[in-house]
C-alpha positions as CSV (number, residue, x, y, z in Angstrom):
1,M,-7.5,60.7,25.3
2,D,-8.8,57.6,27.1
3,I,-5.9,55.3,26.1
4,S,-2.5,56.2,24.6
5,F,0.5,54.3,23.3
6,D,3.9,55.7,22.5
7,I,5.7,54.5,19.4
8,I,9.4,55.5,19.5
9,N,12.1,54.2,17.1
10,S,15.9,54.5,16.9
11,E,15.7,57.1,14.1
12,G,14.2,59.7,16.6
13,D,10.5,59.3,15.6
14,H,8.0,59.5,18.4
15,V,4.3,59.1,17.6
16,L,1.6,59.1,20.2
17,V,-1.3,56.9,19.3
18,G,-4.4,58.1,21.2
19,L,-7.7,56.3,21.5
20,S,-10.8,58.2,22.6
21,Y,-14.0,56.4,23.4
22,Y,-17.2,57.6,21.8
23,D,-20.0,57.2,24.3
24,Y,-23.4,55.7,23.6
25,E,-25.1,59.0,23.2
26,T,-22.6,60.2,20.5
27,V,-23.0,57.0,18.4
28,S,-26.8,57.0,18.8
29,I,-26.9,60.4,17.0
30,F,-25.7,58.6,13.9
31,S,-27.4,55.3,14.2
32,S,-30.3,53.6,15.8
33,D,-29.2,50.1,14.6
34,P,-29.1,47.8,17.7
35,L,-26.0,46.0,16.5
36,T,-24.1,49.2,15.9
37,L,-25.0,50.4,19.4
38,T,-23.5,47.3,21.0
39,L,-20.1,48.2,19.6
40,F,-17.4,50.3,21.2
41,F,-16.1,53.0,18.9
42,Y,-12.7,54.6,19.5
43,D,-11.4,57.7,17.6
44,V,-7.8,57.2,16.7
45,T,-5.5,60.2,16.8
46,L,-1.8,60.1,15.7
47,V,0.3,62.9,17.0
48,R,3.9,63.2,15.9
49,E,5.8,64.2,19.0
50,A,9.3,64.1,17.5
51,G,11.0,63.3,14.2
52,N,11.7,65.0,10.8
53,G,10.7,64.1,7.3
54,Y,8.4,61.2,6.4
55,V,7.4,58.7,9.0
56,G,9.3,55.6,8.3
57,Y,7.9,52.1,7.5
58,K,9.0,50.7,10.8
59,T,7.1,53.3,12.7
60,L,3.9,52.8,10.5
61,F,4.3,49.1,11.1
62,A,4.6,49.6,14.9
63,I,1.4,51.7,14.8
64,S,-0.5,49.0,12.9
65,D,0.8,46.4,15.3
66,T,-0.4,48.3,18.3
67,L,-3.8,48.9,16.9
68,A,-4.3,45.3,15.7
69,R,-3.4,44.0,19.1
70,F,-5.8,46.4,20.7
71,L,-8.6,45.2,18.4
72,D,-7.6,41.6,19.1
73,E,-8.0,42.1,22.8
74,N,-11.2,44.0,22.5
75,E,-13.7,42.0,20.5
76,D,-16.4,44.6,20.0
77,A,-14.1,47.5,19.4
78,V,-14.2,49.6,16.2
79,L,-11.3,52.0,15.5
80,C,-12.3,55.2,13.7
81,F,-9.8,57.3,11.7
82,Y,-10.8,60.6,10.2
83,C,-8.8,62.4,7.5
84,D,-10.0,66.0,7.0
85,A,-8.7,69.0,5.1
86,N,-7.5,70.8,8.2
87,T,-3.8,69.7,8.2
88,D,-1.4,69.6,5.3
89,V,1.1,66.8,5.1
90,K,4.3,66.1,3.2
91,R,3.5,63.9,0.2
92,H,5.1,62.7,-2.9
93,N,2.0,63.2,-5.1
94,L,0.9,66.8,-4.9
95,K,-2.2,66.1,-7.1
96,L,-3.8,64.3,-4.1
97,L,-5.4,66.4,-1.5
98,P,-3.6,66.0,1.9
99,Q,-6.6,64.2,3.4
100,E,-6.8,61.8,0.5
101,Y,-3.1,61.1,0.7
102,R,-3.4,60.3,4.4
103,S,-6.4,58.1,3.7
104,N,-4.5,56.2,0.9
105,L,-1.4,55.9,3.1
106,F,-3.5,54.5,6.0
107,S,-5.3,52.0,3.8
108,K,-2.0,50.7,2.3
109,M,-0.4,50.5,5.7
110,F,-3.3,48.6,7.1
111,D,-3.6,46.2,4.1
112,L,0.1,45.4,4.2
113,Y,0.1,44.7,7.9
114,I,-2.9,42.4,7.6
115,K,-1.4,40.5,4.7
116,S,1.7,39.9,6.7
117,H,-0.2,38.8,9.9
118,P,-2.8,36.1,9.0
119,Q,-3.9,35.9,12.6
120,F,-5.5,39.3,12.1
121,S,-7.2,38.4,8.7
122,D,-10.6,38.9,10.3
123,F,-10.1,42.7,10.5
124,V,-11.4,44.9,7.7
125,N,-10.9,48.6,6.8
126,H,-14.2,50.1,5.8
127,R,-13.5,53.4,4.1
128,V,-16.1,56.2,3.7
129,E,-15.6,59.2,1.5
130,I,-17.6,62.2,2.5
131,E,-17.9,64.8,-0.2
132,D,-18.9,68.4,0.3
133,Q,-21.1,69.3,-2.6
134,E,-20.2,73.0,-2.3
135,D,-16.4,72.5,-2.0
136,K,-14.8,69.6,-3.9
137,K,-11.5,70.2,-2.1
138,N,-13.2,69.5,1.2
139,R,-13.5,65.8,0.6
140,Q,-13.0,63.9,3.9
141,F,-12.3,60.3,4.6
142,A,-13.3,58.1,7.5
143,H,-12.0,54.7,8.2
144,F,-13.6,52.1,10.4
145,I,-11.5,49.1,11.3
146,C,-13.4,46.3,12.8
147,R,-14.0,42.5,12.6
148,K,-15.7,41.2,9.5
149,A,-18.6,40.2,11.8
150,H,-19.2,43.9,12.5
151,E,-18.7,45.3,9.0
152,K,-22.4,45.4,8.1
153,A,-23.2,47.5,11.2
154,V,-20.2,49.8,10.5
155,A,-21.3,50.2,6.8
156,E,-24.7,51.4,8.0
157,L,-23.1,53.9,10.2
158,G,-20.9,55.0,7.2
159,K,-24.0,55.6,5.1
160,Q,-25.4,57.8,7.8
161,L,-22.2,59.9,7.9
162,M,-22.3,60.4,4.1
163,Q,-25.8,61.8,4.5
164,K,-24.9,64.3,7.3
């Protein structure tokens, strides 16, 4: 991880938020768009270091706050979240695939945070669903959080990911 933040609350939850930078060569595999290649992409990893049960609202809010402040301080940054089928997760709705549940939770968390912080209203969550034609349970979800000014470039990158 290139950058990390510890989120710790009084209930005993500890989440490590890691940001790993994608270098130019990695991004250029997926896009040749000049605007896309001027952006700085960071893979976001959330690792629960301590805590039991569901991660509470306060912790999710603190994660959102940390990421929004990072974006605010880094104008050309794009945060990338990837929800795959590799890890199960406790969820209320067992009809949703674990990765779909995490994707929905992330989207709701982000949307609620942005609504309550108008100074960050310029940030958007661009969600891409990647469907495996041979295995419908292997649907994956990628999220790109960026400024509205960068959404077109990020959407183009998302199209490329869906074709891979």
